[in-house]
N, C-alpha and C positions, 0 to 999 in steps of 0.2 A: 601464370596468373591463376589463382586459387578458384575453383569452380563453386557455385552456389550448394550449398549443402545445410543452411542453416534455415530453419522455418520458424517463423513468429506467428503463432496463434494466437488470436484477440478475440473472445467473444463480442458480440454486438450487443451492446446494452445490456450486460449481462443481468445486473440486477434487476431492471426492470423487464427483461425479456422473461425470467425466470417467474418473477413476480404475475406475469399476464398470461403465460402460455397455456393457462388452463382458465383462462376468463376470454373468450372470444369476443366479447361483448367491448373488449377494452384495446382490441388490436389496432384499431384506427382510429384511436383518442390519444390525446397529448397526456402522457402518463409521466411521473417521475417517481423515484423512489426517496423516499427522505423529506426533505423541505419542511414542514410543518412551522408553527410559530418563529423557534427560533434557529432549527437548522436548517443543514445545507443540503442541496441537492447531491445523492449520490449516483445515480442513474437517471438519465431522461431517454424516453424511447424515442424513435426519429420522427413521429409527428409531433413532439413537444421541441425537438431540436429544430424543428422548422419555424419556431417562434424565437429560437435564439437562446433557448435553455441549456445549459452547459453543466456538467459536474462540476461541483464547487461553489455553485452560485446559492445564494441565501435563499430561503424558502419564500420570502417576501417579494424579492425581485422576480423570481419564477412566475409567480401569482400576479403580479403587475404585467409582465409580458403575455401572460394567457391567464386569464380570469375563468376559464371552464377548465384549468389543468385537476387531472386526479393526480391525488398524492397516497401513495401506497407505503406504510412503513415497512423497513428492512426485516426480514425475517431468515436471520442467520441460521436459525435450527434447521432452515430448508437449502440455502444457499450452500453451504458448507459440503453437504454430501453432494450435491449436485457438482459443484466444483471438484470433489475427490472423484466423483465417477468419471468427468471429462478428463481428469489429468491421466488416469487409469487406461482411458481411451488411446490418449496419447502414447503410453508406453507400449501399447499395442504395436506400434508403428516403429518404436524408436528406444532403446533402454537410457538412451543419454537424453532427459528432459531435464532442464532448469526451470523450475516453477517461479514466475516472479510476483506472482497474487493470486487470488481467488479465480481471475478469468483469463489469464495470459502465462504463455511457458514458450521458452526456445525449445526446438527439438533439432538434435543432429541427426540426419537423415542418411550419412555417409554409408552406412552398413546396412542400409533397408534397402537399396535399389534391385539389389536381385530377386528378394521375395515381394516387391509392392511397386518397383517401376523407379522413372526418374523423378527429382523432388516435385515437378508440378503435377503428376498423376498420383503422389502421396498426399499434397496438398489437397485436391479434389477427393481424395478417398476420406480425409480426416473430415473434411467439412460436410460429407453424406452421412458419415457415421454420426459426426455430433447432432446433426439434424434429425435422423432416424431416432436415436438412442435417448436424446435430451429434449428434443423438441424446441431448440432454439439454433440459430446461426452464428457462424463465425467467419472471421476474414484472415487471409493467411499471406503474409509476405516471406519471399524468399530470396537469401541473397549469400555471400560470403561473408560478411562481417556482423555483429549483432546489430549495432545502431542501424545499418540499410535494412536488415530484415522487419526492424522494430516499423522504419519510416515505410518501407514498402507496405506492411499491414494497414496500419494508418490509412495510406491513400487507396488501399483497395476496397474500403468499406463503404456501405455495409455488404456484408456476404459476398464477397469476391477472393480473388488471389490475385497477386502481382508479384513479378520475380522481376529482381534488378540485378544482372550479372554485371561482373567486374567491366566488362567491355562496354556496358551502356550505363555506367554510374554518372559519368561526367556529363553526358547527354540530359539524363532524367533529373539528377539531382542539382548540377551546380546552378540551374536557372532557378531554383525555390529559396524563397525567403529562407535566412538563418532559421528563424524560430522553428522550423520543420524539423532541424537536425536533433535527435534522440537526446533528452536531458538540458536542452537550452531553453530556459524559460523565460518567461516574459520580461524580468527586470534585465537579464545577459541578452535577451534579443533588442532591448530599447538601448542598452550601455552600445550593443555592437553598431546600431543603425546609426547612433551619434557619432560614432567613429567614422561613419561614410560606407559600412561592411553592411550591404543591403542583403544580397544574396548569398548561398553557400559559395558559389563562384568567387565572389567577391573576398571572402575569407580564405580559400584556398590559394589565392593569387598572391597573398600576402608572405613572403619567406618567414618560415617559422618562428627565426631570433627576432624579427621586428612583431611578429603577433605575440610572443612573449612579453617584448618590452610595453606592447600597449594595453594588454590585459592582466598581465601577471604571468608567472612562470608556468604553473601548473595549467591553468585554463587556456593559457595560450596553447600551450602542448596538446591538449587534448581537443581542441576545436580545430588544430589542422589536422589530427587525426580523421575526428569526424568529417570534416571537409574533403577528404579523399577517400572516405569509408575504408580505414586503416584501421580500425580499432579492433578489439577483440574477436578472433573467430573460434575460440573454445568455449565450450560451456563447464559449468559446473554444477552435475547433476545434484539434485536434491529440491528441497522445497522452502517455499516463503510462510511466515506465518502471517497473520492477518492482526492489525492493532485496532480495536474500535471498528470503524466503518470501512475495512477492508485496505488500509494502507500498508503498503510491502515494509515489512519487518524482518530482523533476523529470525532463523527456524529456531524454534526449540525457545519460545516465550512467549508469555501471556501477558493481557494488557487490559485495560477499559479505560475509555475517555467520556468526556460528559460537555455538552454544550449549555452554557449558565443561561438561566433566565433571562437574565441582562448582563451586558458586558461591565466588567468590575476592573476596579484598581486596588480593593479592598484586601491587605493581604491575610485578614483571619479568615475571611470568606472563601478565598482562595485555599489556605490551609485546610479548611474543613472540609471543602470538596476533594482533595489530595487524600484526606483522611478516610473519607466515604469510598474511594476508589482504591486505595492500598486495603480496605478491609475486604472488598468485593475481588479485589486480586488474589490476595493471599488465602482465601478462603477456595479458591479455585485450584491453588497449587497444593492444598492440604488435600483436597478431595482428589487430585490426580496424583497425589504421593511425589511431588515433585517439589524441589528446591532450585534456588536461582541464586547468581550471586550480584549480576548488572542490575542495579535499579536505573530506569529513565523516566522523565517526565517528558510531555509535549504541551507546549504552551501555545495558541493560536490567539495571534491581536484581533483587534475588531476590523481591521482592515485586510483578516484572513491569513497573513505573513504566518506562518507556522514555524517554530523553532523545536530543537529537541536536545536534552541536555541528560547526560549518564554519568554513574557513580559506581565504581566497583567498589562491592564489601569486602572485608577481610575473610568472612565465609559464606559459603552458600547458607540460604535461609528461606523460610516460608513463613516465617514471625510478622505480622502485622505491624507490630511497634517497630522492627528494624526497617522495614521497606518505608514507611510513613516518615521515619527520622532522615531518612537517604532522600526521599523525594522533599520533603521540606527544606533539608540543605540546597538542593539544587533549585527550589523554587527562590529562595533567598539569595541566589548568586544572580538571578536575573533582575533583581530592584536595582535601581529604580526602573518601573516600568517603562518600557518606550510608549505605550498607550494601554488603553483598557484591554483585557483578557475576554476573549469570548467563550475558548474552549480549553479545558486542561487535560491530560490523561496522565495514567501512570502505568508502567509496564517493567516486566521483570526478565530479564533476558539469561542466558547462557543456563537453560535447564538441564537439571540432572535428577534420576531417581534418588529418593530421598534415602535408599538401601546402600547407595554407595558412599555416602558420608554416614560418619557417625556420629555421635551426639556431640554437642558444643563443649569444650573444655574450658572450663573456668579459671581464671588466673586466681592463685593462691589469694586467698582474703577477699575475693569479689563477690558480693551475696549475689545470688541466682534470683533474677528478679521475677521469675514465674511467666513471663510473657507467653510462651509456648503452651503451658498448662491452662492458662488462660483461654488463648484462641481455642484449644481443641473443647474446652468448658463450653464458650459460645457455638463451636459446630454441633455439638450435640445438641443444645437446645434450639438452635434453629432449624436442624433437622426434624426434630420432633415436632417443633409448635410453629414452625417457619420464620421467613426471613427476619422479621420484625419483633421475634421474641425478646433477642437481647441486643441491646445498641448501646455506644458510649453516649455518655452524658452529653458531650460536646455536640453530637448530632441530633440530639433531640431538640 
């Protein structure tokens, strides 16, 4: 039986905690980061959660639940350095750190026992260091599998530690609702409930072949592994980038997203927003001297269901026209729209230093459209005169 060696460390209400850590007058006040007229709640502190406010909720709904709610805008120029410093704190305890997002990571501490003690002691040391060095709190789950460590940290919140060793897994986890399993969202939870599978134990008792028949081969096998705590126990060291408001995306990517002032089905309006976002993302790519080969878009419907679509280009690029054309093709592929759109995003993945690729080879007889030169001319103008100095006519 594998001994617990994985820690899942999750900051407690990270965005909100960082926003209010130097503002003692807000510590006992309901506070959210995000919200606003059309935005969503990115993080809620624990007084706000007492009113039923949760991440992903619309700002309007949050204000209806708590009229005295304090809304703080996200400041990623502050959040990212804090996150980076926290991840370095983790690496002081183990070189095997798999970063999931700005505010959470898995650690494999098998090689750290001689220096720091058993996993429970390491967890307490991490909590103490995070509080002392960064002024916020975190919760830690300890287990032998990724999904169980994640579940444990969630149940340890706020500011706690919970270990679920394999010999206690059935007693602790099987009585829980299936929605407690890592990665089981509300739609899957409701589907399983309709099938009479209410608890984790209910799922575990169904033979895997029958479970595959009930919910599909891949999902059935995955659920069976989760229900027995038998998912992966090895980590992939590395980091996760952030796209927009901190959603985990592949490492080595840049993106931007925007919540529209009003939900829309208007293709031209959505296309203009994709152009605006493509312009922003590619300017950042050029400033970082990076190029990428995969373009992805995110579409969030008015019911908050979110989809992503991606397209791999023939060559890596940092050219606005190339990224926008790919994003537009991806947008057209989701028409007709299932409902009005609330948010759109553009992301470029698989980033590489520009120096690693040569210039683009033109096909014989193909005219050079001049887009790279145009982009760099715009960059020089905006660097000198500001971001609104030069804009495409369709965005005016």
